[in-house]
DRENPA-3360 file (N, C-alpha, C; in nm, 2 decimals, always signed):
BEGIN
1 = XXXXXXXX = -0.52/-3.09/-2.99/-0.43/-3.04/-2.88/-0.29/-3.06/-2.93 ~ -0.26/-3.18/-2.98/-0.12/-3.21/-3.03/-0.08/-3.12/-3.14 ~ -0.18/-3.09/-3.24/-0.14/-3.00/-3.34/-0.11/-2.86/-3.29 ~ -0.19/-2.81/-3.19/-0.17/-2.68/-3.13/-0.03/-2.67/-3.07 ~ +0.01/-2.78/-3.01/+0.15/-2.79/-2.95/+0.26/-2.78/-3.05 ~ +0.24/-2.85/-3.16/+0.34/-2.84/-3.27/+0.35/-2.70/-3.33 ~ +0.23/-2.64/-3.35/+0.23/-2.51/-3.40/+0.30/-2.41/-3.31 ~ +0.28/-2.43/-3.18/+0.34/-2.34/-3.08/+0.49/-2.35/-3.09;
9 = XXXXXXXX = +0.55/-2.47/-3.10/+0.69/-2.49/-3.10/+0.75/-2.44/-3.23 ~ +0.68/-2.46/-3.34/+0.73/-2.41/-3.47/+0.73/-2.26/-3.47 ~ +0.63/-2.20/-3.42/+0.63/-2.05/-3.42/+0.74/-1.99/-3.33 ~ +0.76/-2.05/-3.21/+0.87/-2.00/-3.12/+1.01/-2.02/-3.19 ~ +1.02/-2.12/-3.27/+1.16/-2.15/-3.33/+1.18/-2.09/-3.47 ~ +1.07/-2.03/-3.52/+1.08/-1.97/-3.66/+1.18/-1.86/-3.66 ~ +1.26/-1.85/-3.77/+1.36/-1.74/-3.77/+1.44/-1.74/-3.90 ~ +1.56/-1.70/-3.90/+1.64/-1.69/-4.01/+1.79/-1.71/-3.97;
17 = XXXXXXXX = +1.88/-1.74/-4.07/+2.02/-1.77/-4.04/+2.10/-1.64/-4.06 ~ +2.18/-1.61/-3.97/+2.27/-1.49/-3.98/+2.41/-1.53/-3.93 ~ +2.51/-1.52/-4.02/+2.65/-1.56/-3.99/+2.65/-1.70/-3.93 ~ +2.57/-1.79/-3.99/+2.57/-1.93/-3.95/+2.49/-1.96/-3.83 ~ +2.43/-1.87/-3.77/+2.35/-1.89/-3.64/+2.20/-1.87/-3.67 ~ +2.12/-1.95/-3.60/+1.98/-1.93/-3.62/+1.93/-1.82/-3.53 ~ +1.86/-1.72/-3.59/+1.81/-1.61/-3.52/+1.66/-1.62/-3.52 ~ +1.60/-1.64/-3.40/+1.45/-1.66/-3.39/+1.38/-1.53/-3.39;
25 = XXXXXXXX = +1.27/-1.52/-3.46/+1.19/-1.40/-3.47/+1.14/-1.36/-3.34 ~ +1.09/-1.45/-3.26/+1.03/-1.42/-3.13/+1.14/-1.36/-3.04 ~ +1.26/-1.42/-3.05/+1.37/-1.37/-2.97/+1.41/-1.23/-3.01 ~ +1.41/-1.21/-3.14/+1.45/-1.07/-3.20/+1.35/-0.97/-3.16 ~ +1.22/-0.99/-3.19/+1.12/-0.89/-3.16/+1.10/-0.87/-3.01 ~ +1.10/-0.98/-2.94/+1.09/-0.97/-2.79/+1.20/-0.89/-2.73 ~ +1.32/-0.91/-2.78/+1.43/-0.83/-2.73/+1.44/-0.69/-2.77 ~ +1.39/-0.66/-2.89/+1.37/-0.52/-2.94/+1.27/-0.45/-2.84;
33 = XXXXXXXX = +1.17/-0.52/-2.81/+1.07/-0.46/-2.71/+1.14/-0.44/-2.58 ~ +1.22/-0.54/-2.53/+1.29/-0.52/-2.41/+1.39/-0.40/-2.41 ~ +1.45/-0.38/-2.52/+1.54/-0.27/-2.54/+1.46/-0.14/-2.53 ~ +1.34/-0.14/-2.60/+1.26/-0.02/-2.59/+1.21/+0.00/-2.45 ~ +1.19/-0.10/-2.37/+1.15/-0.09/-2.23/+1.25/-0.02/-2.15 ~ +1.38/-0.06/-2.16/+1.49/+0.00/-2.09/+1.51/+0.15/-2.13 ~ +1.51/+0.17/-2.27/+1.53/+0.31/-2.32/+1.42/+0.40/-2.27 ~ +1.29/+0.35/-2.26/+1.18/+0.43/-2.21/+1.19/+0.45/-2.06;
41 = XXXXXXXX = +1.25/+0.35/-1.99/+1.27/+0.37/-1.84/+1.37/+0.47/-1.81 ~ +1.47/+0.48/-1.90/+1.57/+0.59/-1.88/+1.50/+0.73/-1.88 ~ +1.41/+0.74/-1.98/+1.33/+0.87/-1.99/+1.22/+0.88/-1.90 ~ +1.20/+0.78/-1.81/+1.09/+0.78/-1.71/+0.95/+0.79/-1.78 ~ +0.94/+0.72/-1.89/+0.81/+0.72/-1.97/+0.72/+0.61/-1.92 ~ +0.59/+0.64/-1.92/+0.49/+0.54/-1.88/+0.48/+0.43/-1.99 ~ +0.52/+0.46/-2.11/+0.52/+0.36/-2.21/+0.61/+0.24/-2.19 ~ +0.70/+0.25/-2.09/+0.79/+0.14/-2.06/+0.71/+0.02/-2.02;
49 = XXXXXXXX = +0.60/+0.03/-1.96/+0.52/-0.08/-1.90/+0.45/-0.16/-2.01 ~ +0.37/-0.10/-2.10/+0.30/-0.18/-2.21/+0.40/-0.24/-2.30 ~ +0.51/-0.17/-2.33/+0.62/-0.23/-2.42/+0.68/-0.35/-2.35 ~ +0.70/-0.34/-2.22/+0.76/-0.45/-2.15/+0.66/-0.57/-2.15 ~ +0.54/-0.55/-2.14/+0.44/-0.65/-2.14/+0.44/-0.73/-2.28 ~ +0.45/-0.65/-2.39/+0.46/-0.72/-2.52/+0.59/-0.80/-2.53 ~ +0.70/-0.75/-2.49/+0.83/-0.83/-2.49/+0.82/-0.95/-2.41 ~ +0.76/-0.94/-2.29/+0.75/-1.06/-2.20/+0.67/-1.18/-2.27;
57 = XXXXXXXX = +0.57/-1.15/-2.34/+0.49/-1.25/-2.40/+0.58/-1.33/-2.51 ~ +0.65/-1.25/-2.59/+0.73/-1.31/-2.69/+0.85/-1.39/-2.63 ~ +0.91/-1.33/-2.53/+1.03/-1.40/-2.47/+0.99/-1.52/-2.39 ~ +0.87/-1.52/-2.34/+0.82/-1.64/-2.28/+0.82/-1.76/-2.37 ~ +0.77/-1.74/-2.49/+0.76/-1.84/-2.60/+0.90/-1.89/-2.63 ~ +0.99/-1.80/-2.66/+1.12/-1.85/-2.70/+1.20/-1.91/-2.59 ~ +1.18/-1.87/-2.47/+1.25/-1.93/-2.35/+1.20/-2.08/-2.33 ~ +1.07/-2.10/-2.34/+1.02/-2.23/-2.33/+1.08/-2.32/-2.44;
65 = XXXXXXXX = +1.09/-2.27/-2.56/+1.15/-2.35/-2.67/+1.30/-2.38/-2.65 ~ +1.37/-2.29/-2.58/+1.51/-2.30/-2.56/+1.54/-2.38/-2.43 ~ +1.44/-2.41/-2.35/+1.46/-2.49/-2.23/+1.51/-2.41/-2.11 ~ +1.49/-2.28/-2.12/+1.53/-2.19/-2.01/+1.40/-2.16/-1.92 ~ +1.37/-2.26/-1.83/+1.25/-2.25/-1.75/+1.25/-2.12/-1.67 ~ +1.36/-2.09/-1.60/+1.37/-1.98/-1.52/+1.34/-1.85/-1.59 ~ +1.39/-1.84/-1.71/+1.37/-1.72/-1.79/+1.22/-1.71/-1.84 ~ +1.16/-1.83/-1.86/+1.02/-1.83/-1.90/+0.93/-1.79/-1.79;
73 = XXXXXXXX = +0.96/-1.84/-1.67/+0.88/-1.81/-1.55/+0.90/-1.66/-1.52 ~ +1.01/-1.61/-1.55/+1.04/-1.46/-1.52/+0.94/-1.38/-1.60 ~ +0.91/-1.42/-1.73/+0.82/-1.35/-1.81/+0.68/-1.35/-1.75 ~ +0.64/-1.47/-1.70/+0.51/-1.48/-1.64/+0.50/-1.39/-1.51 ~ +0.61/-1.39/-1.43/+0.61/-1.30/-1.32/+0.60/-1.16/-1.35 ~ +0.66/-1.12/-1.47/+0.65/-0.98/-1.51/+0.51/-0.93/-1.53 ~ +0.42/-1.02/-1.56/+0.28/-0.97/-1.59/+0.23/-0.90/-1.46 ~ +0.25/-0.96/-1.35/+0.20/-0.90/-1.22/+0.28/-0.77/-1.19;
81 = XXXXXXXX = +0.42/-0.78/-1.21/+0.50/-0.67/-1.17/+0.48/-0.55/-1.27 ~ +0.45/-0.58/-1.39/+0.42/-0.47/-1.49/+0.29/-0.40/-1.45 ~ +0.19/-0.47/-1.41/+0.06/-0.41/-1.36/+0.09/-0.32/-1.24 ~ +0.17/-0.37/-1.15/+0.20/-0.29/-1.03/+0.28/-0.17/-1.06 ~ +0.38/-0.19/-1.14/+0.46/-0.07/-1.18/+0.39/+0.03/-1.26 ~ +0.30/-0.01/-1.35/+0.22/+0.08/-1.43/+0.14/+0.17/-1.34 ~ +0.07/+0.10/-1.24/-0.01/+0.17/-1.15/+0.07/+0.27/-1.06 ~ +0.19/+0.23/-1.02/+0.27/+0.32/-0.93/+0.31/+0.44/-1.01;
89 = XXXXXXXX = +0.36/+0.42/-1.14/+0.40/+0.53/-1.22/+0.29/+0.63/-1.26 ~ +0.17/+0.57/-1.28/+0.06/+0.66/-1.31/+0.03/+0.75/-1.19 ~ +0.03/+0.68/-1.08/+0.00/+0.76/-0.95/+0.11/+0.86/-0.93 ~ +0.24/+0.83/-0.95/+0.35/+0.92/-0.93/+0.35/+1.04/-1.02 ~ +0.30/+1.02/-1.14/+0.30/+1.13/-1.24/+0.17/+1.19/-1.26 ~ +0.08/+1.18/-1.17/-0.06/+1.24/-1.18/-0.05/+1.39/-1.20 ~ -0.14/+1.44/-1.28/-0.14/+1.59/-1.31/-0.01/+1.64/-1.38 ~ +0.05/+1.55/-1.45/+0.17/+1.59/-1.53/+0.30/+1.61/-1.45;
97 = XXXXXXXX = +0.30/+1.56/-1.33/+0.42/+1.57/-1.24/+0.53/+1.48/-1.29 ~ +0.66/+1.52/-1.27/+0.77/+1.43/-1.31/+0.77/+1.31/-1.21 ~ +0.82/+1.20/-1.26/+0.82/+1.08/-1.18/+0.92/+1.11/-1.06 ~ +0.88/+1.09/-0.94/+0.97/+1.12/-0.82/+1.07/+1.01/-0.79 ~ +1.18/+1.00/-0.87/+1.28/+0.90/-0.85/+1.36/+0.94/-0.73 ~ +1.42/+0.83/-0.67/+1.51/+0.85/-0.55/+1.59/+0.73/-0.53 ~ +1.71/+0.75/-0.45/+1.78/+0.63/-0.41/+1.71/+0.56/-0.30 ~ +1.74/+0.43/-0.29/+1.67/+0.35/-0.19/+1.73/+0.39/-0.05;
105 = XXXXXXXX = +1.65/+0.37/+0.05/+1.70/+0.39/+0.19/+1.79/+0.27/+0.22 ~ +1.87/+0.28/+0.33/+1.95/+0.16/+0.37/+1.86/+0.04/+0.40 ~ +1.75/+0.06/+0.46/+1.66/-0.05/+0.49/+1.61/-0.11/+0.36 ~ +1.57/-0.03/+0.26/+1.52/-0.09/+0.13/+1.64/-0.16/+0.06 ~ +1.76/-0.11/+0.07/+1.87/-0.18/+0.01/+1.90/-0.31/+0.07 ~ +1.88/-0.32/+0.20/+1.90/-0.45/+0.27/+1.79/-0.55/+0.23 ~ +1.67/-0.50/+0.22/+1.56/-0.58/+0.18/+1.58/-0.63/+0.04 ~ +1.62/-0.55/-0.06/+1.65/-0.59/-0.20/+1.76/-0.69/-0.20;
113 = XXXXXXXX = +1.87/-0.67/-0.13/+1.98/-0.76/-0.13/+1.94/-0.89/-0.07 ~ +1.86/-0.89/+0.04/+1.82/-1.01/+0.10/+1.73/-1.10/+0.01 ~ +1.64/-1.03/-0.06/+1.55/-1.10/-0.15/+1.63/-1.16/-0.27 ~ +1.73/-1.08/-0.31/+1.82/-1.13/-0.43/+1.89/-1.25/-0.39 ~ +1.96/-1.25/-0.27/+2.04/-1.36/-0.23/+1.96/-1.48/-0.19 ~ +1.86/-1.46/-0.10/+1.78/-1.57/-0.05/+1.69/-1.63/-0.16 ~ +1.64/-1.54/-0.25/+1.55/-1.59/-0.36/+1.63/-1.67/-0.46 ~ +1.76/-1.63/-0.49/+1.84/-1.70/-0.58/+1.87/-1.84/-0.53;
121 = XXXXXXXX = +1.91/-1.85/-0.40/+1.94/-1.99/-0.34/+1.82/-2.08/-0.35 ~ +1.70/-2.02/-0.31/+1.58/-2.10/-0.31/+1.54/-2.15/-0.45 ~ +1.55/-2.06/-0.54/+1.51/-2.10/-0.68/+1.61/-2.19/-0.74 ~ +1.74/-2.17/-0.72/+1.84/-2.26/-0.77/+1.82/-2.40/-0.72 ~ +1.80/-2.42/-0.59/+1.77/-2.55/-0.54/+1.65/-2.61/-0.60 ~ +1.55/-2.53/-0.62/+1.42/-2.58/-0.68/+1.45/-2.63/-0.82 ~ +1.52/-2.55/-0.90/+1.55/-2.58/-1.04/+1.64/-2.70/-1.05 ~ +1.73/-2.71/-0.96/+1.82/-2.83/-0.96/+1.75/-2.96/-0.92;
129 = XXXXXXXX = +1.67/-2.95/-0.82/+1.59/-3.07/-0.77/+1.49/-3.12/-0.87 ~ +1.43/-3.02/-0.94/+1.32/-3.06/-1.04/+1.37/-3.08/-1.18 ~ +1.50/-3.04/-1.20/+1.55/-3.05/-1.34/+1.49/-2.95/-1.44 ~ +1.43/-2.85/-1.38/+1.36/-2.75/-1.47/+1.45/-2.67/-1.55 ~ +1.58/-2.66/-1.52/+1.67/-2.58/-1.60/+1.81/-2.65/-1.60 ~ +1.88/-2.64/-1.72/+2.01/-2.70/-1.73/+2.12/-2.62/-1.67 ~ +2.08/-2.49/-1.63/+2.18/-2.41/-1.56/+2.11/-2.34/-1.44 ~ +2.08/-2.42/-1.34/+2.00/-2.37/-1.23/+2.04/-2.25/-1.16;
137 = XXXXXXXX = +2.17/-2.23/-1.13/+2.22/-2.12/-1.05/+2.21/-1.99/-1.13 ~ +2.27/-1.98/-1.24/+2.26/-1.85/-1.32/+2.12/-1.83/-1.36 ~ +2.04/-1.93/-1.40/+1.90/-1.91/-1.44/+1.82/-1.86/-1.32 ~ +1.85/-1.91/-1.20/+1.78/-1.87/-1.08/+1.81/-1.72/-1.05 ~ +1.94/-1.69/-1.06/+1.98/-1.55/-1.03/+1.92/-1.45/-1.13 ~ +1.91/-1.49/-1.26/+1.85/-1.40/-1.35/+1.70/-1.38/-1.32 ~ +1.64/-1.50/-1.29/+1.49/-1.49/-1.25/+1.47/-1.40/-1.13 ~ +1.54/-1.42/-1.02/+1.51/-1.35/-0.90/+1.56/-1.20/-0.92;
145 = XXXXXXXX = +1.68/-1.19/-0.98/+1.74/-1.05/-1.00/+1.64/-0.96/-1.09 ~ +1.58/-1.02/-1.19/+1.49/-0.95/-1.27/+1.37/-0.91/-1.20 ~ +1.32/-0.99/-1.11/+1.21/-0.96/-1.02/+1.24/-0.85/-0.93 ~ +1.36/-0.86/-0.86/+1.40/-0.75/-0.77/+1.42/-0.62/-0.84 ~ +1.48/-0.62/-0.96/+1.50/-0.50/-1.04/+1.37/-0.44/-1.08 ~ +1.28/-0.52/-1.13/+1.15/-0.46/-1.18/+1.07/-0.41/-1.06 ~ +1.08/-0.47/-0.94/+1.01/-0.42/-0.83/+1.07/-0.28/-0.79 ~ +1.20/-0.27/-0.79/+1.27/-0.15/-0.76/+1.23/-0.04/-0.86;
153 = XXXXXXXX = +1.22/-0.08/-0.99/+1.18/+0.02/-1.09/+1.04/+0.06/-1.07 ~ +0.95/-0.02/-1.03/+0.81/+0.01/-1.01/+0.80/+0.12/-0.90 ~ +0.89/+0.12/-0.80/+0.89/+0.22/-0.69/+0.99/+0.33/-0.72 ~ +1.04/+0.34/-0.85/+1.12/+0.45/-0.89/+1.25/+0.47/-0.81 ~ +1.31/+0.35/-0.77/+1.43/+0.35/-0.70/+1.55/+0.35/-0.79 ~ +1.64/+0.44/-0.78/+1.76/+0.45/-0.87/+1.84/+0.32/-0.86 ~ +1.84/+0.25/-0.75/+1.92/+0.13/-0.72/+1.88/+0.02/-0.82 ~ +1.76/+0.02/-0.87/+1.72/-0.09/-0.96/+1.81/-0.10/-1.08;
161 = XXXXXXXX = +1.88/+0.01/-1.12/+1.97/+0.00/-1.23/+2.09/-0.08/-1.20 ~ +2.14/-0.07/-1.07/+2.25/-0.15/-1.03/+2.22/-0.30/-1.03 ~ +2.10/-0.34/-0.99/+2.06/-0.48/-1.00/+2.06/-0.53/-1.14 ~ +2.01/-0.45/-1.23/+2.01/-0.49/-1.37/+2.15/-0.51/-1.43 ~ +2.24/-0.43/-1.39/+2.38/-0.44/-1.43/+2.44/-0.58/-1.40 ~ +2.41/-0.62/-1.27/+2.46/-0.75/-1.23/+2.39/-0.87/-1.30 ~ +2.26/-0.85/-1.32/+2.18/-0.95/-1.40/+2.24/-0.96/-1.54 ~ +2.27/-0.85/-1.60/+2.32/-0.85/-1.74/+2.46/-0.92/-1.75;
169 = XXXXXXXX = +2.54/-0.90/-1.65/+2.67/-0.97/-1.65/+2.66/-1.12/-1.64 ~ +2.55/-1.17/-1.58/+2.52/-1.32/-1.58/+2.45/-1.36/-1.70 ~ +2.36/-1.27/-1.75/+2.27/-1.31/-1.86/+2.34/-1.32/-2.00 ~ +2.45/-1.25/-2.02/+2.51/-1.25/-2.15/+2.57/-1.39/-2.18 ~ +2.66/-1.44/-2.09/+2.71/-1.58/-2.12/+2.61/-1.69/-2.12 ~ +2.51/-1.68/-2.04/+2.40/-1.78/-2.03/+2.32/-1.78/-2.16 ~ +2.29/-1.67/-2.21/+2.21/-1.66/-2.34/+2.29/-1.72/-2.45 ~ +2.42/-1.69/-2.46/+2.51/-1.74/-2.57/+2.52/-1.89/-2.56;
177 = XXXXXXXX = +2.53/-1.94/-2.44/+2.54/-2.09/-2.42/+2.41/-2.16/-2.46 ~ +2.29/-2.09/-2.45/+2.16/-2.14/-2.49/+2.14/-2.13/-2.64 ~ +2.22/-2.06/-2.71/+2.20/-2.03/-2.85/+2.11/-1.91/-2.88 ~ +2.08/-1.83/-2.78/+2.00/-1.71/-2.80/+2.09/-1.59/-2.82 ~ +2.14/-1.58/-2.94/+2.24/-1.48/-2.98/+2.18/-1.34/-2.97 ~ +2.06/-1.32/-3.01/+2.00/-1.19/-3.00/+1.99/-1.15/-2.85 ~ +1.94/-1.24/-2.77/+1.92/-1.21/-2.62/+2.06/-1.18/-2.56 ~ +2.16/-1.25/-2.60/+2.30/-1.22/-2.54/+2.34/-1.08/-2.58;
185 = XXXXXXXX = +2.32/-1.05/-2.71/+2.36/-0.91/-2.76/+2.28/-0.80/-2.69 ~ +2.15/-0.83/-2.67/+2.07/-0.73/-2.60/+2.11/-0.71/-2.46 ~ +2.14/-0.82/-2.39/+2.19/-0.80/-2.25/+2.31/-0.71/-2.25 ~ +2.40/-0.72/-2.34/+2.52/-0.63/-2.35/+2.48/-0.49/-2.36 ~ +2.38/-0.46/-2.45/+2.33/-0.32/-2.47/+2.26/-0.28/-2.34 ~ +2.19/-0.37/-2.27/+2.12/-0.33/-2.15/+2.23/-0.27/-2.05 ~ +2.35/-0.33/-2.05/+2.45/-0.29/-1.95/+2.48/-0.14/-1.98 ~ +2.49/-0.10/-2.10/+2.52/+0.04/-2.14/+2.41/+0.13/-2.10;
193 = XXXXXXXX = +2.28/+0.08/-2.13/+2.17/+0.16/-2.10/+2.15/+0.18/-1.95 ~ +2.19/+0.08/-1.87/+2.18/+0.08/-1.73/+2.27/+0.19/-1.67 ~ +2.39/+0.20/-1.73/+2.48/+0.31/-1.69/+2.42/+0.44/-1.71 ~ +2.37/+0.46/-1.83/+2.30/+0.58/-1.87/+2.18/+0.61/-1.77 ~ +2.11/+0.51/-1.74/+1.99/+0.52/-1.65/+2.03/+0.57/-1.52 ~ +2.14/+0.52/-1.46/+2.19/+0.56/-1.33/+2.22/+0.71/-1.33 ~ +2.29/+0.75/-1.44/+2.33/+0.89/-1.45/+2.21/+0.98/-1.46 ~ +2.12/+0.95/-1.55/+2.00/+1.03/-1.57/+1.91/+1.04/-1.45;
201 = XXXXXXXX = +1.89/+0.92/-1.39/+1.79/+0.92/-1.27/+1.85/+1.00/-1.16 ~ +1.98/+0.98/-1.13/+2.05/+1.06/-1.03/+2.04/+1.21/-1.06 ~ +2.06/+1.24/-1.18/+2.05/+1.39/-1.22/+1.91/+1.44/-1.19 ~ +1.81/+1.36/-1.23/+1.67/+1.40/-1.20/+1.64/+1.41/-1.05 ~ +1.70/+1.31/-0.97/+1.67/+1.32/-0.83/+1.74/+1.44/-0.77 ~ +1.86/+1.48/-0.81/+1.92/+1.59/-0.75/+1.85/+1.72/-0.79 ~ +1.80/+1.72/-0.91/+1.72/+1.84/-0.96/+1.59/+1.86/-0.87 ~ +1.52/+1.74/-0.85/+1.40/+1.75/-0.77/+1.43/+1.79/-0.62;
209 = XXXXXXXX = +1.55/+1.73/-0.57/+1.59/+1.77/-0.43/+1.62/+1.91/-0.42 ~ +1.69/+1.97/-0.52/+1.73/+2.11/-0.52/+1.60/+2.20/-0.53 ~ +1.50/+2.15/-0.60/+1.38/+2.23/-0.61/+1.29/+2.21/-0.50 ~ +1.33/+2.12/-0.40/+1.25/+2.09/-0.28/+1.11/+2.03/-0.32 ~ +1.11/+1.94/-0.42/+0.99/+1.87/-0.46/+0.98/+1.75/-0.37 ~ +0.87/+1.74/-0.30/+0.85/+1.63/-0.20/+0.85/+1.50/-0.27 ~ +0.92/+1.40/-0.21/+0.93/+1.26/-0.26/+0.81/+1.18/-0.22 ~ +0.77/+1.09/-0.30/+0.66/+1.00/-0.27/+0.72/+0.88/-0.20;
217 = XX = +0.69/+0.85/-0.08/+0.73/+0.73/-0.01/+0.62/+0.66/+0.06 ~ +0.55/+0.57/-0.02/+0.44/+0.50/+0.03/+0.47/+0.36/+0.04;
% end
């Protein structure tokens, strides 16, 4: 058991040095998968979900090694959200139909905002009380914000891109402080992709609305 634990830590920390900084392979490959996830989401491709699953497994390992408990728990949470999102998108694109993206309703936006604020406070207090994270508030915000964004993505709500933008703004400095340079750089790229995603999803929504394609609201 002890040997397995040592192997796990060594694997998660394995990497190479670039410009004097240690770059972990799990961090690099996991974040490349995460980048692929966002790029595929912009294109509304079903492949976004299995690619996200792969990245989550790798980023769970590196987050545990870096002591970012909230980020590690986020990857575990993604397993359930990925399954739900995959199912929703398969259902929405049945018979070759385009994914029916749409803006959230005022009620849905209030719900997402409430979950984001309330969830962040609850998780931050938990992280602070238990000592599970050295940065409880930003770690909790990233944890809850990622969950809210992924849930919005699973329901094809354009608003999920805005949530990711705010998460990215918090995630970049936190990742650099933890020594996860690849993760920090990827969060910065996420910001750009999120802007592109908003533009493309709104363009798709307007095209569907103009063509009078009924929206799926279940």
